[in-house]
N, C-alpha and C positions, 0 to 999 in steps of 0.2 A: 193671378190675382189670388191675394189672400182672401177667405170670406170670414168677416167677428160670427161668431156663435154663441159666444157670452162673454162678460166678461175678462177672463184668463183663457178662453178657447179659444184657440185659430187654427184652422185645418189652411196647410198649404201642402200642394202639390202627393193632395191625400194622406198628410201626417200632422198628428195632433202636438202642438206646442202648450203644451198646461201645467198649471200650479196646483195637480189636484189635490196634493193635501194641502194645501192652501184655502180650497173649494168643499173639500168634504168637511174639516175644520170649522168652516163658516157657515154651512148649512147644519151644522149640526148633527148628521149623523151619515150612514154608507149607501149609494144608492146601486142594490146589488141586482142584477138578470140574472132571473132562474129560468127551469122552465114550467112550464103548463100545470105538472105534476106530474112526477114519476118517483115511485116510491123510493126510499134509500139514498136517492140524488137530491131530489129537493118537492116538498110535496105541502100543501096547508091542513090543517083538518076544521071541524066544524068550527073551532072557538077562533080562526085566525093564524093559529099560532104554524110557522113556517118550520120544518128539519129535513136531515138528508146529509150526505158528506160534503155535497154542492154549496146548501146552508151553511154548514159549520164553515166553508173555507171563508164565506162573507163573516161570519160571527166572529171570524179570528184576526181577520185585517181588521174588524170595528175593535175588538179587543186591543191589538196592538197599536192603533191611532189614538183612541178614547180612553182605553182602558176598561171600555164596560163594551162588550160582547151583545150585548141586545139593541145599540144604538146603527140598527140597520133598516134602511127601509126598499123590501123586495119588489120588483117588477118582474111577473111572468111573461114569457116571451115566447113566442114559436119560433121552429129552425129559422122560419124565413125572416124573422123581425132582429134575429139577436142583436147581429153584426152591425147594421143600419144605428138601433139603440143603443151600442158601444160610440162608433166611430161618431155619432152625432151630439155625444154628452148627453145624450139621456141619463145611461146609468155611468158608474164611475168603474165598473168590476163586471164581467161578464163569467159568472160560475154555472156553467149551463150545459153540462154533456157533451161538453165541443171536442172534437178531434182535432188534434193538430197536424197539419201537414203542410209541406212547402209552399203550396202555391198561396193558402190561407194566411202563412206567417210572413210572405212577403209578398202582396199586394191587393191586402185587404186594409191598409194605416193598425194594425192590433200585432201588438207582440204578447205570443205566448207564457205563461210566466213558470213553466213548469207541467209535471204531471200527477197529477191525485189521485187514477185509477188506469191501469194496465187494460187492455178489452182488448175483446175484438170480435167482429161480426159473427151473428149466426142466424138460424134457421129455425123456425118454430111450424109444425105442421097435427093435423089432427092426427090419431094414431091409427083410425077409420080410414083413414089414403093410404096405408098398407107400406109407407115408404121408409127403408131404414138410413138414408143416404143422401145428402144432397147431390150427388152425381147422377140418382133419379128422376131430379126435378125436372127434366127436359118436357119445354111445352107448359110447363106451369104457369099457372099467373098468380103474381106476387105482389102483395101490399107493402107499403113502406112511406118511408117520411119524404115529404119535400124539399128540399134547399139542404140535403144532408152529402152526408159520406156514404151514405147508406146505398145512394141508387149508383155513385160512380163505382162502388165496391160490386156489386150484382153484375153492373153489366160487363166490367172486369174477370170476373168467376165464373159467368156463363160462356162468355166469349172463348175462355181459356181451357174450356172444355168442352169447347165446341156444341153447347147446347140451347135453344131457345125459350124463348120466356114473354111473358107479357106483364104489364107492370101496373100497377094501381098505386097511385100519390096520394096523398091529402097531408095537409098542410099542420093538421091540431094529431098529436100523438093517438088521443082518445078517439079519434076519428079512422086511423088506421085500424084500429084494434076491432071497433063496431062493423069495419067491412069485415076483416079477417072472420070475424066471429060470424057473422051474419053468410056468409059461407061466398063472398063476393071476389076471394081471390086463395086460391092453397096454400097460398105462405104466406108467413108473417116473418119478416126479417130485419134486422136491426142489431145494435150491441148485443152479445149473450147478458150483458149486468141489464140492460132495459125489456131484453126477453123478461129474464126472471123474475122482475117490477111486472109490467105488461100483462104477462101469464097469470097473476093473483087476480086481475080483473076481468076474467073472464066467469061466464056461470060457472063451469067445470073445468077446471085446469088440469084434472088427474086426465082429461079426454087427450093432453096434446102432449107432442114430444117434443124436444130442441134435440136438433140432428146435430150427427159429431163433430161434422166438419168448423172451422174455424174459416173467417173467407177474410179477414185483413187484420193488420195492424189499428187500435184505434187508443192512441194514447189519449185518456183526455184531461183536462185541466182549465184553470182559470186564465181569464185575458185581461189584457186592458191598451188601450189606445197606444200606438208610436209617439214618442218625442216626449215623454215624461220619465227619465232615467231613475227618478226619484222615488214616482209610485211604482213602478217596476219594478224596484229593487224593494218596497215595504211589503208588496203582499208575496213575491217569490220567496222572501225573508220568511214570513209569513207561515209561509207551507214547509219552508226548511225549518222551523223551529219543532212544527210537530213533530218530523220526522225525527229531528234529531233528541227530540224529547224522547220518543218510545226507544231510539238505539241507547239511552242514557237512562232509562227507565226510571223517566217522571213524568207523575202523573196530575192527575187533578186533584187524585185526593192526597199524594205527598209531595205536592209542589212546594207548600209554604215549608215545610219541614227541610225538603232538600235546599234549600237557600243557604242551611248553615254547613252543607256538605264541605268536603277539603279537596273533592276533585276539582281543577281548575276548569275543565270543559262543563261542567254541570254550574259553576261558580259566573263563566262567563254565558253562559245560557239564561240564566236567572237573572245578569243584572246584579249579582253580587262585585264583577270585575271586570275591567273595560270600560270602552266608551260606546259600546256596540249599537248602543239606540240612539246615540247622537251620531252615528253615521248615517242612519237611515230618517234623521231628524226626529225623532220619538223620544220618546221617554225611556231612561236605563229600563223600566222594568216591563216594555213591551210584551218578551216572549211571555215571562212571567204570568203575563195577563192574558196572555193566548192557551197557555197552559191549564192554570188554575180555572179560565172559567168556557173552555172548550173543550180539555183537554188534548192526548200526545195523538199520532196519527192513529196506532194501534186501536185507541178507545173511539174514537170517531168512525172508523170501520166498524168496530162489534159494532157501537149501538146501532148503526144506520145498516149496515148489511150484514151484518155476521150470524153464527151460526144460532142466536137466541133471537132472532128478526124471522119476520114472515121470510126475507127472502134467501136466507140460510145457505151465504154463500161463501165460499172456502176462499181465502187470502190468497193463496196461488200464486201468481207474479208479482202481489201486491203486498208480501210479504218484506221484510226488513232485507235487504242485502246479505245481512249477516245469517239467514236463515232460510237463501233461497232463494231469493225476489230480487228484484231491482228496483226496489224502495231504497235510495241513495239519496243522504243532502252532504255538501259543502259544510266542514266547521266554521263554526263558530271563532275565529282568532284573528 
């Protein structure tokens, strides 16, 4: 039986059938699900301004749809809440450091639209513990987030190395960090980017050590509901536009000037040739709006996570394919 959830959202057999673009335009803003506070990815300051890589994905989609990156309302969600919020239409887009896995992609009625950050699970311990490797953690008590791949990866890692552990889980990330800092557990585990962010919240970050082992593959990226290919394509190509822009050396600062470029790849990207906006149901300037207001992928990375930020994360696997990384986008043509 179909269940009516809104004027244009119907769930049937767990799959959404919706004209999401029409709904977003009608409401006048994008409803974007983000974390409850993860520096570098999605966090809010005292003035109520959100920032981070995941936030910039939301802003990019708003720029593509409205020509205005500010037309976003952010919904902070716990790991436990995030999928239900998307499934029920509470949000239009989930951009919340979420790992792409087969089970999530095939059983939750959602579609991952691409990878915006390639990560891996790590382990944080106190230097005073005297541990130099995750292989020395037999019998440890580990703090982790509830309802995440972290729990499953932890079980796999300890099982594969014939080690035992006790786990303490919490719904909110700040609760996990507080429990670790208070000594309730020996180890804090999450994505290594998350460790870098949460470590900044500790009273004495320098007293803690990130162990060298990487326990998993964690491709993180935005999600939409299944059943609306147009919306899926809009979110997917908004991310691809930022990656292609970096590849073509189109930046936030030079985007306007680059509109007069004679390079056909740049002209297609910026809406000066072809009808690629129309293919998405958007204006031909959709990608220009993203780049001029949000920036290319490299700019987004450096602004939120790079060497001039508190996190000081290296690009690593998140470099462009042409620089030895994994960031690669299909061409606009």
